[in-house]
N, C-alpha and C positions, 0 to 999 in steps of 0.2 A: 504494500500500500504506500504509494508515493505521494498522492495528492488527495487531500480531503480537508475536513474541518473537525477540530476537537471541541466538544462541549464538556466543560468541567463543572460537575454538579455536586451537591452535597452528599448524594448517595452513590455516586459512581461517575465514570467518565465514558463518553460516547465519542467514537471516531467514525465519521460517515464519509462515504464516497458515493459515486453514482452506482456502483455495483454491489456494495456491501456496507454494513454498519457493524461496529464492534462495541459491545458493552463490557466495561471492566468495573467490577465491584470487588475491591480488596484483591484476593488471589484468584477470584473467579473471572473467567473471560468467556463471553458468548459471541460467536461470529454468526451473523445473519447474512446470507447471500441473497441478492436480488434475483428474482426469477428470470429477468431479462435485462438488457441494457436500458436503464430507465431514461437516459437521454434520448434514445431512439424512440421509445414509446411515447415520451412527452412530445417530441416533435411531430410524430405521426398523429397524435390526438389533436394537436394544434392545427395542423393542416386539414384534417378532417372537419374540425369545427369551422374553419374558414370556409371550406367548400360547401358545407351544409348550413351555414349561417346559424350556428348554435354556440352556446357558451362552452369553452374548453373545460376539461376536468380541473385544470389549475386556473382559477379565476384571477383577475388582475391583482386584487388585494393579497391573495396568498402568494402570488409570484413576487410581488413587491417585498413582502416580509421575508421570504426565503432569500431573495437576491440581496436585500439590504443587510441581512445577517452576515452573509459572506463578505460583502463589501466592507462592512464595519470591522470584521475580523481582520481583513487584509490591511485596512488602514491602521488598525492598532499594531499589527505586525510591522508595517512599513515605518511607522513613527516610533516604534518601541515604547509605546505609551498606552495608558488605559483610556478607553473611549467611553464617554457618557453620552447616551442617545436620548434626546427629548422627543418622545413619540408625538407630542401635540404639535411641535413646530417642525418636526422632521429635520432636526439639526444636531450636530455634535456640539456640546457645550463645554466651556472652560478648557479648550484645547485648540488653539488657532491653527497650528500646523496640521493637525488631523482634519479639522473642518475644511481647510483649503483643498484637501484631496477629494472632497465630495463633489466638486464642480470642476469640469474640464473646460479649458478655454475653447471658445468656438472659433472656427475659421471665418475670415471675412468673406462675405458681407453679413454672415449670420450673427445673430445676437441671442444670448441666453434670455429666456422669457422673464427671469427674475433679476436681471442685471440692474 
């Protein structure tokens, strides 16, 4: 397992990738394999939803939360700092270097809608 995300919890640690997730509780380790490549299934569902004009299995709000979680983890890693997320304003607070990584500069002539 080379690429994934760790969730450090009070009752154990979870390491998750697209193909498996591992739960570690003390000396106990459980490995759970995905039945298929979840990335491929996710894309197939999205394309089917577009062609049939239906909601995808992963709705926008859920997609935002899962993507934001990974982005915040990467920002914390990149800045070697703790990131505090304000869910109401959708901003990183009290950490200017980390907050700066939330927004990428736009190419001219495009402008960010919140500039």
